[in-house]
Backbone of each chain as ProteinMPNN parsed JSONL, in Angstrom:
{"seq_chain_A": "MESIVKQSLLYDFYGELLTEHQRNVYEDVIFNDMSLSEIAQEQGISRQGVHDLIKRCDRILAGYEEKLHLIEKFQETKQLVTEIRELTQRFQETNDRKLIEKIEQISSDIIDL", "coords_chain_A": {"N_chain_A": [[116.828, 110.968, 143.495], [119.448, 111.493, 145.958], [119.052, 111.955, 149.542], [119.018, 115.245, 151.01], [120.641, 115.482, 153.274], [122.394, 113.301, 153.043], [123.547, 113.986, 150.614], [124.852, 116.381, 151.321], [126.762, 115.461, 153.105], [128.29, 113.697, 151.538], [129.207, 115.565, 149.702], [130.655, 117.232, 151.346], [132.815, 115.606, 152.035], [133.893, 114.686, 149.54], [133.528, 116.61, 147.61], [135.484, 118.286, 146.511], [136.558, 116.875, 144.458], [134.987, 117.146, 142.298], [134.31, 118.994, 139.227], [134.761, 122.587, 138.843], [132.479, 123.77, 137.786], [130.527, 121.756, 138.197], [130.563, 121.775, 140.99], [129.602, 124.373, 141.549], [126.923, 124.242, 140.617], [125.941, 122.087, 142.087], [126.22, 123.018, 144.712], [124.413, 125.133, 144.623], [122.011, 123.756, 144.593], [122.144, 122.085, 146.901], [123.08, 123.625, 149.113], [122.238, 126.265, 148.73], [119.647, 126.06, 148.241], [118.265, 126.45, 145.841], [115.884, 126.335, 143.134], [115.571, 123.895, 140.458], [114.825, 125.183, 138.088], [115.524, 127.857, 138.53], [118.326, 127.6, 138.731], [118.881, 126.594, 136.212], [118.246, 128.797, 134.609], [120.119, 130.675, 135.579], [122.539, 129.379, 134.88], [122.309, 129.122, 132.196], [121.504, 126.706, 131.014], [119.368, 123.835, 130.23], [116.487, 122.89, 132.249], [116.297, 120.156, 132.499], [118.934, 119.544, 131.956], [120.227, 120.523, 134.238], [119.116, 118.84, 136.146], [120.131, 116.345, 135.266], [122.856, 116.807, 135.622], [123.034, 117.034, 138.409], [122.249, 114.471, 139.173], [124.322, 113.04, 138.051], [126.514, 114.015, 139.513], [125.766, 113.098, 142.059], [126.112, 110.367, 141.604], [128.866, 110.217, 141.067], [129.988, 111.146, 143.501], [128.92, 109.295, 145.336], [130.152, 107.077, 144.34], [132.841, 107.495, 145.019], [132.676, 107.19, 147.822], [131.86, 104.566, 147.932], [134.134, 103.284, 147.094], [136.116, 104.214, 148.915], [135.127, 104.428, 151.536], [135.374, 106.381, 153.537], [133.694, 108.159, 154.816], [132.09, 106.451, 156.218], [134.036, 105.364, 157.934], [134.705, 107.63, 159.401], [132.297, 108.208, 160.648], [131.962, 106.031, 162.237], [134.046, 106.424, 164.053], [133.148, 108.827, 165.246], [130.867, 107.904, 166.465], [131.918, 106.25, 168.439], [133.264, 108.181, 169.933], [131.137, 109.635, 170.83], [130.055, 107.802, 172.582], [132.114, 107.852, 174.496], [131.752, 110.446, 175.492], [129.233, 110.184, 176.662], [129.854, 108.349, 178.643], [131.546, 109.867, 180.309], [129.696, 111.621, 181.297], [128.007, 109.884, 182.667], [129.783, 108.995, 184.563], [130.155, 111.29, 186.083], [127.766, 111.353, 187.409], [127.68, 108.924, 188.789], [130.153, 108.15, 189.774], [131.407, 105.772, 189.231], [134.17, 103.913, 188.821], [134.782, 102.047, 186.949], [133.808, 103.029, 184.596], [135.689, 104.818, 183.715], [137.787, 103.178, 183.023], [136.567, 101.986, 180.871], [136.38, 104.157, 179.122], [139.079, 104.569, 178.618], [139.632, 102.195, 177.271], [137.987, 102.415, 174.96], [139.172, 104.644, 173.789], [141.686, 103.596, 173.116], [140.853, 101.707, 171.242], [139.933, 103.391, 169.191], [142.295, 104.696, 168.474], [143.686, 102.592, 167.405], [142.263, 102.053, 165.111]], "CA_chain_A": [[117.982, 111.696, 144.06], [119.814, 111.221, 147.34], [118.52, 112.94, 150.483], [119.895, 116.419, 151.15], [121.637, 115.21, 154.32], [123.412, 112.42, 152.466], [124.254, 114.763, 149.595], [125.777, 117.337, 151.972], [127.859, 114.708, 153.698], [129.144, 113.256, 150.427], [129.841, 116.747, 149.134], [131.611, 117.7, 152.335], [134.005, 114.757, 151.957], [134.482, 114.443, 148.211], [133.139, 117.659, 146.664], [136.65, 118.878, 145.837], [136.935, 116.068, 143.295], [134.135, 117.535, 141.163], [134.809, 120.184, 138.522], [134.246, 123.817, 139.436], [131.104, 123.932, 137.286], [129.685, 120.816, 138.952], [130.464, 122.252, 142.374], [128.712, 125.538, 141.602], [125.527, 123.831, 140.464], [125.592, 121.216, 143.217], [126.057, 123.875, 145.9], [123.164, 125.893, 144.493], [120.903, 122.866, 144.96], [122.246, 121.518, 148.252], [123.259, 124.595, 150.192], [121.537, 127.536, 148.512], [118.229, 125.727, 148.164], [117.67, 127.014, 144.625], [115.124, 125.363, 142.337], [116.237, 123.526, 139.2], [114.535, 126.216, 137.077], [116.37, 129.029, 138.824], [119.715, 127.289, 138.37], [118.908, 126.477, 134.745], [118.279, 130.158, 134.073], [121.408, 131.257, 135.958], [123.657, 128.726, 134.189], [122.046, 129.072, 130.76], [121.263, 125.345, 130.508], [117.966, 123.439, 130.424], [116.132, 122.34, 133.553], [116.684, 118.742, 132.428], [120.396, 119.533, 132.037], [120.59, 120.68, 135.649], [118.707, 117.584, 136.784], [121.101, 115.295, 134.897], [124.141, 117.136, 136.246], [122.948, 116.683, 139.838], [122.255, 113.013, 139.303], [125.671, 112.586, 137.736], [127.361, 114.335, 140.683], [125.384, 112.124, 143.1], [126.739, 109.073, 141.287], [130.322, 110.351, 141.226], [130.314, 111.259, 144.926], [128.617, 108.005, 145.966], [131.176, 106.147, 143.85], [134.045, 107.658, 145.853], [132.445, 106.588, 149.136], [131.805, 103.117, 147.745], [135.513, 102.799, 147.018], [137.016, 104.62, 150.001], [134.475, 104.22, 152.851], [135.948, 107.281, 154.543], [132.588, 108.714, 155.614], [131.753, 105.35, 157.134], [135.104, 105.291, 158.933], [134.578, 108.805, 160.244], [131.084, 108.128, 161.46], [132.247, 105.006, 163.244], [134.849, 107.097, 165.078], [132.326, 109.79, 165.987], [129.965, 107.114, 167.291], [132.694, 105.844, 169.613], [133.543, 109.367, 170.758], [129.861, 109.952, 171.487], [130.018, 106.888, 173.737], [133.037, 108.388, 175.509], [131.133, 111.6, 176.138], [128.162, 109.688, 177.543], [130.485, 107.713, 179.801], [132.01, 110.903, 181.25], [128.496, 112.155, 181.971], [127.549, 108.888, 183.629], [130.742, 108.983, 185.672], [129.893, 112.442, 186.958], [126.592, 111.041, 188.244], [127.755, 107.68, 189.557], [131.486, 107.91, 190.337], [131.8, 104.38, 189.009], [135.493, 103.991, 188.18], [134.807, 101.154, 185.783], [133.497, 103.833, 183.416], [136.944, 105.428, 183.263], [138.51, 102.121, 182.283], [135.856, 101.828, 179.591], [136.8, 105.274, 178.259], [140.457, 104.299, 178.194], [139.564, 101.115, 176.292], [137.436, 102.929, 173.693], [140.201, 105.507, 173.187], [142.678, 102.732, 172.477], [140.24, 101.133, 170.045], [139.912, 104.396, 168.124], [143.672, 104.949, 168.043], [144.106, 101.446, 166.592], [141.377, 101.88, 163.932]], "C_chain_A": [[118.23, 111.305, 145.518], [119.13, 112.245, 148.257], [119.529, 114.075, 150.626], [121.002, 116.15, 152.183], [122.776, 114.362, 153.763], [124.231, 113.166, 151.415], [125.26, 115.726, 150.229], [127.0, 116.622, 152.508], [128.838, 114.244, 152.604], [129.905, 114.449, 149.846], [130.935, 117.269, 150.055], [132.915, 116.9, 152.248], [134.679, 114.792, 150.584], [134.226, 115.545, 147.185], [134.313, 118.234, 145.873], [137.092, 118.077, 144.617], [136.004, 116.319, 142.101], [134.783, 118.707, 140.425], [134.179, 121.428, 139.16], [132.789, 124.035, 139.031], [130.137, 123.02, 138.043], [129.482, 121.302, 140.382], [129.496, 123.429, 142.497], [127.251, 125.123, 141.565], [125.084, 123.014, 141.67], [125.363, 122.043, 144.482], [124.769, 124.682, 145.836], [121.968, 125.045, 144.924], [120.962, 122.521, 146.452], [122.271, 122.586, 149.332], [122.466, 125.878, 149.99], [120.058, 127.319, 148.237], [117.543, 126.348, 146.951], [116.907, 125.924, 143.869], [115.891, 125.05, 141.052], [116.024, 124.6, 138.136], [115.396, 127.46, 137.287], [117.81, 128.795, 138.375], [119.871, 127.216, 136.863], [119.055, 127.86, 134.121], [119.653, 130.8, 134.328], [122.553, 130.711, 135.12], [123.475, 128.693, 132.676], [121.991, 127.656, 130.206], [119.806, 124.964, 130.792], [117.745, 122.896, 131.831], [116.544, 120.863, 133.611], [118.202, 118.602, 132.557], [120.871, 119.649, 133.476], [120.295, 119.38, 136.396], [119.725, 116.474, 136.517], [122.45, 115.535, 135.575], [124.127, 116.733, 137.722], [123.012, 115.167, 140.02], [123.649, 112.443, 139.037], [126.622, 112.849, 138.912], [127.052, 113.367, 141.824], [126.123, 110.806, 142.866], [128.243, 109.122, 141.506], [130.694, 110.33, 142.705], [130.061, 109.938, 145.639], [129.659, 106.963, 145.555], [132.467, 106.249, 144.653], [133.846, 106.99, 147.211], [132.419, 105.061, 149.032], [133.22, 102.53, 147.705], [136.294, 103.044, 148.307], [136.449, 104.405, 151.408], [134.976, 105.175, 153.922], [134.874, 107.953, 155.385], [132.196, 107.69, 156.671], [132.745, 105.29, 158.297], [134.99, 106.455, 159.931], [133.388, 108.699, 161.172], [131.23, 107.089, 162.554], [133.039, 105.633, 164.399], [133.983, 108.03, 165.92], [131.351, 109.061, 166.907], [130.679, 106.699, 168.584], [132.985, 107.03, 170.534], [132.265, 109.817, 171.48], [129.674, 109.058, 172.71], [130.911, 107.399, 174.863], [132.384, 109.55, 176.254], [130.02, 111.155, 177.102], [128.741, 109.053, 178.807], [130.992, 108.746, 180.804], [130.814, 111.464, 182.015], [127.988, 111.176, 183.015], [128.491, 108.82, 184.826], [130.46, 110.13, 186.645], [128.692, 112.204, 187.875], [126.858, 109.893, 189.222], [129.085, 107.453, 190.262], [131.991, 106.482, 190.166], [133.107, 104.341, 188.202], [135.649, 103.037, 187.008], [134.577, 101.935, 184.488], [134.763, 104.467, 182.84], [137.786, 104.409, 182.493], [137.892, 101.898, 180.908], [136.273, 102.936, 178.61], [138.206, 105.029, 177.722], [140.46, 103.23, 177.089], [139.054, 101.624, 174.931], [138.456, 103.829, 172.999], [141.242, 104.664, 172.458], [142.118, 102.121, 171.205], [140.254, 102.126, 168.887], [141.323, 104.608, 167.579], [144.169, 103.81, 167.138], [143.292, 101.267, 165.311], [142.158, 101.9, 162.617]], "O_chain_A": [[117.325, 110.844, 146.213], [118.68, 113.29, 147.787], [120.726, 113.899, 150.396], [122.152, 116.542, 151.987], [123.953, 114.654, 153.974], [125.449, 113.005, 151.332], [126.38, 115.872, 149.74], [128.126, 117.105, 152.387], [130.054, 114.385, 152.74], [131.094, 114.352, 149.54], [131.999, 117.692, 149.604], [133.999, 117.468, 152.376], [135.9, 114.914, 150.491], [134.649, 115.438, 146.034], [134.161, 118.622, 144.715], [137.911, 118.55, 143.828], [136.214, 115.767, 141.021], [135.703, 119.338, 140.945], [133.206, 121.338, 139.909], [131.967, 124.441, 139.852], [129.068, 123.453, 138.474], [128.374, 121.25, 140.917], [128.679, 123.484, 143.417], [126.44, 125.584, 142.37], [123.996, 123.217, 142.208], [124.418, 121.793, 145.231], [124.108, 124.895, 146.852], [121.029, 125.549, 145.541], [119.971, 122.646, 147.171], [121.576, 122.477, 150.342], [122.062, 126.516, 150.963], [119.308, 128.272, 148.027], [116.374, 126.729, 147.023], [117.243, 124.743, 143.954], [116.742, 125.824, 140.614], [116.937, 124.898, 137.366], [115.925, 128.034, 136.336], [118.432, 129.646, 137.74], [120.852, 127.703, 136.301], [119.875, 128.072, 133.227], [120.262, 131.382, 133.43], [123.431, 131.46, 134.693], [124.381, 128.283, 131.95], [122.383, 127.42, 129.063], [119.099, 125.678, 131.504], [118.688, 122.495, 132.514], [117.062, 120.385, 134.62], [118.696, 117.666, 133.186], [121.804, 118.959, 133.887], [121.117, 118.889, 137.17], [120.128, 115.756, 137.433], [123.101, 114.6, 136.04], [125.095, 116.159, 138.223], [123.719, 114.652, 140.886], [124.094, 111.503, 139.696], [127.439, 111.994, 139.257], [127.966, 112.87, 142.483], [126.68, 110.212, 143.789], [128.83, 108.192, 142.06], [131.594, 109.598, 143.118], [130.877, 109.502, 146.45], [130.002, 106.075, 146.337], [133.114, 105.241, 144.938], [134.741, 106.301, 147.701], [132.892, 104.358, 149.924], [133.47, 101.436, 148.21], [137.051, 102.178, 148.745], [137.206, 104.221, 152.361], [135.001, 104.818, 155.1], [135.115, 108.284, 156.546], [131.999, 108.012, 157.843], [132.365, 105.182, 159.463], [135.157, 106.278, 161.138], [133.468, 109.061, 162.346], [130.696, 107.241, 163.653], [132.738, 105.4, 165.57], [134.067, 108.029, 167.149], [131.043, 109.54, 167.998], [130.117, 106.788, 169.676], [132.957, 106.9, 171.758], [132.32, 110.316, 172.604], [129.19, 109.509, 173.749], [130.525, 107.383, 176.031], [132.451, 109.633, 177.48], [129.89, 111.683, 178.206], [128.19, 109.2, 179.898], [130.887, 108.537, 182.013], [130.898, 111.745, 183.211], [127.588, 111.572, 184.11], [128.056, 108.615, 185.96], [130.519, 109.961, 187.863], [128.604, 112.768, 188.965], [126.335, 109.883, 190.336], [129.167, 106.679, 191.216], [132.897, 106.045, 190.876], [133.123, 104.704, 187.025], [136.542, 103.199, 186.176], [135.077, 101.563, 183.426], [134.889, 104.631, 181.626], [138.403, 104.718, 181.474], [138.588, 101.656, 179.922], [136.49, 102.681, 177.425], [138.49, 105.249, 176.545], [141.19, 103.343, 176.105], [139.62, 101.3, 173.887], [138.596, 103.79, 171.776], [141.631, 104.974, 171.331], [142.82, 102.023, 170.199], [140.546, 101.761, 167.748], [141.52, 104.689, 166.367], [144.966, 104.033, 166.226], [143.616, 100.397, 164.502], [141.566, 101.768, 161.545]]}, "seq_chain_B": "MESIVKQSLLYDFYGELLTEHQRNVYEDVIFNDMSLSEIAQEQGISRQGVHDLIKRCDRILAGYEEKLHLIEKFQETKQLVTEIRELTQRFQETNDRKLIEKIEQISSDIIDL", "coords_chain_B": {"N_chain_B": [[161.23, 110.159, 145.885], [158.403, 109.549, 148.067], [158.412, 108.951, 151.662], [158.275, 105.614, 153.032], [156.422, 105.309, 155.114], [154.695, 107.492, 154.732], [153.835, 106.894, 152.183], [152.446, 104.468, 152.658], [150.358, 105.333, 154.242], [149.007, 107.148, 152.591], [148.305, 105.358, 150.596], [146.684, 103.626, 152.007], [144.471, 105.236, 152.5], [143.667, 106.24, 149.936], [144.228, 104.395, 147.991], [142.411, 102.743, 146.617], [141.582, 104.243, 144.519], [143.385, 104.052, 142.532], [144.391, 102.293, 139.507], [144.024, 98.729, 138.962], [146.411, 97.572, 138.1], [148.27, 99.581, 138.801], [147.938, 99.469, 141.573], [148.834, 96.847, 142.147], [151.604, 96.994, 141.515], [152.416, 99.1, 143.159], [151.856, 98.068, 145.699], [153.672, 95.959, 145.751], [156.053, 97.342, 146.027], [155.667, 98.928, 148.372], [154.489, 97.307, 150.409], [155.387, 94.685, 150.034], [158.023, 94.928, 149.843], [159.642, 94.613, 147.6], [162.322, 94.817, 145.182], [162.924, 97.336, 142.628], [163.935, 96.136, 140.316], [163.191, 93.436, 140.589], [160.376, 93.697, 140.473], [160.111, 94.79, 137.94], [160.925, 92.657, 136.354], [158.973, 90.762, 137.037], [156.656, 92.062, 136.119], [157.185, 92.405, 133.51], [158.093, 94.862, 132.504], [160.261, 97.769, 132.055], [162.883, 98.623, 134.407], [163.046, 101.355, 134.78], [160.499, 101.982, 133.976], [158.961, 100.924, 136.054], [159.851, 102.547, 138.127], [158.92, 105.073, 137.214], [156.179, 104.595, 137.257], [155.692, 104.266, 140.007], [156.377, 106.819, 140.94], [154.425, 108.277, 139.635], [152.107, 107.249, 140.823], [152.569, 108.084, 143.463], [152.274, 110.826, 143.069], [149.581, 110.992, 142.24], [148.216, 109.98, 144.497], [149.06, 111.759, 146.505], [147.938, 114.013, 145.455], [145.191, 113.592, 145.827], [145.05, 113.786, 148.633], [145.837, 116.404, 148.922], [143.655, 117.722, 147.898], [141.494, 116.728, 149.437], [142.176, 116.428, 152.155], [141.717, 114.395, 154.061], [143.257, 112.554, 155.443], [144.695, 114.232, 157.074], [142.558, 115.257, 158.608], [141.746, 112.932, 159.896], [144.01, 112.304, 161.381], [144.151, 114.437, 163.065], [141.879, 113.993, 164.62], [142.64, 111.546, 165.813], [144.787, 112.424, 167.314], [143.515, 114.004, 169.215], [142.028, 112.011, 170.486], [144.056, 110.522, 171.561], [144.931, 112.304, 173.474], [142.68, 112.18, 175.149], [142.934, 109.562, 176.08], [145.312, 109.759, 177.53], [144.469, 111.529, 179.504], [142.609, 109.951, 180.923], [144.366, 108.159, 182.044], [145.877, 109.831, 183.636], [143.922, 110.655, 185.363], [143.385, 108.313, 186.761], [145.61, 108.196, 188.329], [145.552, 110.566, 189.786], [142.976, 111.32, 190.523], [141.791, 113.718, 189.947], [139.059, 115.594, 189.301], [138.661, 117.548, 187.437], [139.902, 116.645, 185.188], [138.128, 114.886, 184.046], [136.097, 116.537, 183.161], [137.531, 117.815, 181.219], [137.928, 115.705, 179.42], [135.301, 115.321, 178.604], [134.882, 117.736, 177.309], [136.775, 117.608, 175.183], [135.729, 115.419, 173.793], [133.299, 116.485, 172.904], [134.315, 118.449, 171.211], [135.461, 116.846, 169.202], [133.2, 115.567, 168.172], [131.927, 117.703, 167.047], [133.593, 118.34, 164.972]], "CA_chain_B": [[160.04, 109.416, 146.316], [157.894, 109.765, 149.422], [158.835, 107.939, 152.628], [157.392, 104.449, 153.048], [155.31, 105.554, 156.041], [153.744, 108.4, 154.085], [153.249, 106.156, 151.068], [151.462, 103.496, 153.153], [149.203, 106.068, 154.734], [148.291, 107.625, 151.405], [147.738, 104.191, 149.911], [145.614, 103.12, 152.854], [143.287, 106.091, 152.334], [143.225, 106.543, 148.571], [144.718, 103.381, 147.049], [141.336, 102.183, 145.793], [141.335, 105.088, 143.347], [144.361, 103.692, 141.495], [143.994, 101.133, 138.709], [144.472, 97.481, 139.563], [147.83, 97.432, 137.761], [149.025, 100.493, 139.668], [147.881, 98.94, 142.951], [149.719, 95.681, 142.247], [153.003, 97.41, 141.545], [152.627, 99.93, 144.349], [151.892, 97.167, 146.868], [154.936, 95.213, 145.73], [157.107, 98.211, 146.555], [155.407, 99.451, 149.722], [154.196, 96.298, 151.428], [156.119, 93.427, 149.838], [159.429, 95.26, 149.934], [160.379, 94.093, 146.444], [163.164, 95.812, 144.508], [162.401, 97.756, 141.323], [164.33, 95.144, 139.296], [162.327, 92.263, 140.742], [159.032, 94.021, 139.975], [160.238, 94.959, 136.491], [160.961, 91.319, 135.774], [157.658, 90.159, 137.249], [155.607, 92.727, 135.331], [157.601, 92.5, 132.108], [158.373, 96.232, 132.071], [161.631, 98.149, 132.416], [163.093, 99.13, 135.758], [162.658, 102.774, 134.712], [159.03, 102.0, 133.897], [158.448, 100.724, 137.419], [160.181, 103.776, 138.846], [158.002, 106.13, 136.779], [154.839, 104.243, 137.73], [155.621, 104.576, 141.442], [156.356, 108.276, 141.104], [153.109, 108.749, 139.187], [151.146, 106.894, 141.877], [152.83, 109.02, 144.567], [151.678, 112.129, 142.727], [148.115, 110.852, 142.234], [147.737, 109.825, 145.88], [149.29, 113.03, 147.208], [146.968, 114.955, 144.887], [143.913, 113.4, 146.521], [145.139, 114.349, 149.984], [145.909, 117.859, 148.794], [142.299, 118.229, 147.684], [140.468, 116.287, 150.399], [142.676, 116.588, 153.539], [141.042, 113.45, 154.959], [144.27, 111.979, 156.342], [144.928, 115.298, 158.043], [141.383, 115.291, 159.48], [141.784, 111.728, 160.715], [145.12, 112.367, 162.321], [143.756, 115.434, 164.064], [140.97, 113.278, 165.523], [143.399, 110.568, 166.617], [145.591, 113.181, 168.26], [142.618, 114.383, 170.317], [141.662, 110.803, 171.227], [145.249, 110.189, 172.338], [144.837, 113.178, 174.662], [141.658, 111.613, 176.037], [143.493, 108.386, 176.754], [146.28, 110.233, 178.53], [143.722, 112.135, 180.617], [142.054, 108.873, 181.765], [145.48, 107.597, 182.817], [146.229, 110.802, 184.677], [142.843, 110.635, 186.37], [143.55, 107.139, 187.621], [146.681, 108.476, 189.288], [145.378, 111.784, 190.59], [141.584, 111.543, 190.95], [141.417, 115.115, 189.725], [137.824, 115.558, 188.517], [138.78, 118.487, 186.308], [140.344, 115.88, 184.011], [136.939, 114.298, 183.426], [135.465, 117.636, 182.403], [138.374, 118.026, 180.031], [137.617, 114.621, 178.475], [133.986, 115.612, 178.044], [135.052, 118.849, 176.376], [137.467, 117.148, 173.967], [134.775, 114.584, 173.055], [132.378, 117.379, 172.197], [135.059, 119.075, 170.107], [135.613, 115.875, 168.106], [131.881, 115.334, 167.572], [131.582, 118.884, 166.234], [134.597, 118.556, 163.907]], "C_chain_B": [[159.655, 109.756, 147.752], [158.48, 108.71, 150.358], [157.81, 106.809, 152.634], [156.183, 104.685, 153.963], [154.237, 106.423, 155.391], [153.047, 107.686, 152.923], [152.171, 105.181, 151.551], [150.183, 104.193, 153.585], [148.361, 106.565, 153.556], [147.597, 106.474, 150.689], [146.555, 103.63, 150.689], [144.333, 103.934, 152.65], [142.773, 106.099, 150.895], [143.592, 105.477, 147.543], [143.645, 102.833, 146.117], [141.038, 103.027, 144.557], [142.382, 104.873, 142.253], [143.792, 102.546, 140.648], [144.549, 99.867, 139.377], [145.973, 97.277, 139.319], [148.692, 98.323, 138.656], [149.069, 99.962, 141.099], [148.845, 97.768, 143.131], [151.176, 96.095, 142.399], [153.313, 98.192, 142.815], [152.733, 99.058, 145.603], [153.188, 96.369, 146.927], [156.07, 96.045, 146.324], [156.889, 98.513, 148.042], [155.277, 98.333, 150.755], [155.011, 95.017, 151.263], [157.624, 93.642, 149.741], [160.251, 94.673, 148.779], [161.22, 95.21, 145.806], [162.542, 96.165, 143.151], [162.729, 96.721, 140.239], [163.457, 93.898, 139.362], [160.951, 92.518, 140.142], [159.057, 94.143, 138.459], [160.183, 93.6, 135.805], [159.575, 90.668, 135.848], [156.6, 90.735, 136.316], [155.956, 92.8, 133.843], [157.704, 93.93, 131.612], [159.776, 96.607, 132.525], [161.68, 98.651, 133.863], [162.682, 100.608, 135.824], [161.133, 102.922, 134.674], [158.396, 101.834, 135.263], [158.648, 101.998, 138.235], [159.198, 104.9, 138.507], [156.583, 105.877, 137.295], [154.672, 104.597, 139.212], [155.531, 106.088, 141.665], [155.001, 108.855, 140.701], [152.041, 108.45, 140.242], [151.315, 107.819, 143.086], [152.127, 110.348, 144.309], [150.152, 112.071, 142.776], [147.593, 110.829, 143.668], [147.908, 111.126, 146.662], [148.302, 114.086, 146.716], [145.6, 114.823, 145.544], [143.958, 114.017, 147.914], [145.17, 115.87, 149.94], [144.511, 118.45, 148.623], [141.375, 117.93, 148.863], [140.876, 116.455, 151.865], [142.065, 115.59, 154.519], [142.017, 112.741, 155.887], [144.541, 112.972, 157.466], [143.807, 115.329, 159.089], [141.395, 114.095, 160.436], [142.866, 111.806, 161.765], [144.844, 113.377, 163.426], [142.85, 114.761, 165.101], [141.735, 112.321, 166.416], [144.263, 111.252, 167.654], [144.747, 113.548, 169.483], [142.231, 113.16, 171.15], [142.854, 110.327, 172.07], [145.297, 111.038, 173.612], [143.834, 112.629, 175.663], [142.233, 110.425, 176.807], [144.484, 108.791, 177.846], [145.575, 110.817, 179.749], [143.103, 111.059, 181.514], [143.164, 108.287, 182.636], [145.87, 108.533, 183.95], [145.175, 110.821, 185.77], [143.019, 109.466, 187.327], [144.654, 107.332, 188.659], [146.311, 109.58, 190.279], [143.973, 111.994, 191.151], [141.107, 112.978, 190.766], [140.205, 115.181, 188.77], [137.802, 116.558, 187.363], [139.152, 117.748, 185.025], [139.149, 115.269, 183.283], [136.17, 115.338, 182.609], [136.231, 117.895, 181.111], [138.072, 116.949, 178.972], [136.266, 114.885, 177.802], [134.091, 116.724, 176.998], [135.7, 118.398, 175.065], [136.53, 116.272, 173.135], [133.82, 115.453, 172.252], [133.073, 118.043, 171.007], [135.176, 118.126, 168.922], [134.27, 115.685, 167.4], [131.489, 116.506, 166.67], [132.537, 119.119, 165.067], [133.94, 118.574, 162.532]], "O_chain_B": [[160.488, 110.196, 148.544], [158.989, 107.688, 149.898], [156.644, 107.005, 152.292], [155.061, 104.307, 153.628], [153.043, 106.139, 155.481], [151.846, 107.846, 152.704], [151.109, 105.074, 150.937], [149.077, 103.715, 153.332], [147.14, 106.409, 153.547], [146.459, 106.597, 150.236], [145.554, 103.213, 150.107], [143.237, 103.375, 152.631], [141.569, 105.978, 150.667], [143.301, 105.634, 146.357], [143.926, 102.497, 144.967], [140.329, 102.584, 143.654], [142.276, 105.449, 141.171], [142.816, 101.907, 141.043], [145.424, 99.935, 140.24], [146.707, 96.863, 140.216], [149.706, 97.884, 139.197], [150.111, 100.003, 141.753], [149.574, 97.693, 144.12], [151.887, 95.619, 143.284], [154.338, 97.973, 143.461], [153.59, 99.284, 146.457], [153.736, 96.13, 148.004], [156.933, 95.525, 147.031], [157.8, 98.374, 148.858], [155.87, 98.395, 151.832], [155.296, 94.335, 152.247], [158.397, 92.698, 149.58], [161.406, 94.287, 148.959], [160.872, 96.388, 145.883], [161.745, 95.404, 142.6], [161.913, 96.459, 139.355], [163.033, 93.368, 138.335], [160.417, 91.688, 139.406], [158.152, 93.669, 137.772], [159.486, 93.42, 134.807], [159.076, 90.107, 134.873], [155.758, 90.009, 135.788], [155.133, 93.203, 133.022], [157.438, 94.202, 130.442], [160.41, 95.871, 133.281], [160.67, 99.041, 134.448], [162.057, 101.051, 136.787], [160.563, 103.847, 135.252], [157.423, 102.509, 135.596], [157.747, 102.461, 138.934], [158.705, 105.593, 139.397], [155.881, 106.799, 137.709], [153.651, 105.152, 139.619], [154.727, 106.57, 142.463], [154.494, 109.787, 141.326], [151.181, 109.285, 140.522], [150.331, 108.281, 143.663], [151.481, 110.916, 145.189], [149.506, 112.985, 143.289], [146.659, 111.552, 144.015], [147.008, 111.542, 147.392], [147.883, 114.954, 147.482], [144.926, 115.824, 145.79], [143.016, 114.692, 148.329], [144.605, 116.541, 150.804], [144.215, 119.532, 149.13], [140.565, 118.774, 149.248], [140.012, 116.608, 152.729], [141.909, 115.91, 155.697], [141.649, 112.365, 157.0], [144.608, 112.61, 158.641], [144.064, 115.415, 160.289], [141.094, 114.227, 161.622], [142.656, 111.414, 162.913], [145.251, 113.193, 164.573], [143.032, 114.938, 166.306], [141.517, 112.281, 167.627], [144.456, 110.727, 168.75], [145.191, 113.422, 170.624], [142.118, 113.251, 172.373], [142.672, 109.792, 173.164], [145.656, 110.551, 174.684], [144.089, 112.609, 176.868], [142.045, 110.298, 178.017], [144.485, 108.23, 178.942], [146.018, 110.631, 180.882], [143.069, 111.225, 182.733], [142.947, 107.96, 183.803], [146.154, 108.101, 185.067], [145.488, 110.981, 186.95], [142.831, 109.598, 188.536], [144.638, 106.717, 189.725], [146.699, 109.542, 191.446], [143.783, 112.736, 192.115], [140.12, 113.391, 191.374], [140.319, 114.863, 187.586], [137.013, 116.422, 186.428], [138.778, 118.157, 183.925], [139.154, 115.148, 182.058], [135.665, 115.054, 181.523], [135.647, 118.159, 180.06], [137.974, 117.249, 177.782], [136.11, 114.698, 176.595], [133.467, 116.657, 175.939], [135.242, 118.753, 173.979], [136.528, 116.366, 171.907], [133.562, 115.195, 171.076], [132.489, 118.179, 169.932], [135.011, 118.538, 167.774], [134.212, 115.646, 166.171], [130.807, 116.325, 165.661], [132.304, 120.015, 164.256], [134.625, 118.743, 161.523]]}, "name": "protein", "num_of_chains": 2, "seq": "MESIVKQSLLYDFYGELLTEHQRNVYEDVIFNDMSLSEIAQEQGISRQGVHDLIKRCDRILAGYEEKLHLIEKFQETKQLVTEIRELTQRFQETNDRKLIEKIEQISSDIIDLMESIVKQSLLYDFYGELLTEHQRNVYEDVIFNDMSLSEIAQEQGISRQGVHDLIKRCDRILAGYEEKLHLIEKFQETKQLVTEIRELTQRFQETNDRKLIEKIEQISSDIIDL"}
């Protein structure tokens, strides 16, 4: 199975494309930290059934990212914005005006993405 | 039909979820500026068939955005980054250090989105 962090991120972006049933079970695992046995009992399916459903959802969600790369695109943007924030902090310490030009440049790069 | 700008944006985000045939026809309309009759001839289908295919693709693509709101999320981010760029330009004119704090704040807001 995927790591919980990766699963949450994929779910956050593409979860709405799963069926309601898939979403309920997936959320119980990822966000409500329920065990497969607990979910199996709650949903009236076998433990193996829950396991298979999660793996299937993992594959579906990963498949969307493989096609669309929107998480990748978002993370790239956030990485650049993190750089901007660091540059403002460095400017406050150093007063180096080159840093402001750098911020302007990174902003333009993001806008053109 | 949707406007070309909206169609391109939707296609840019979600086009990979269409079939290859749908993509070919959609691209001919949106990016290659071909007429429905030209495409009909090229694809060996009726003009009405091309028209219906485009409308169906419009609906599919708009349906993804309705569920995922990822274009909306991206545009919100770009709007904030545009503000950052404007603030750097204003700083270069005014030297007002409050503007730098504002940039730092907006960066943090984007990172927490």
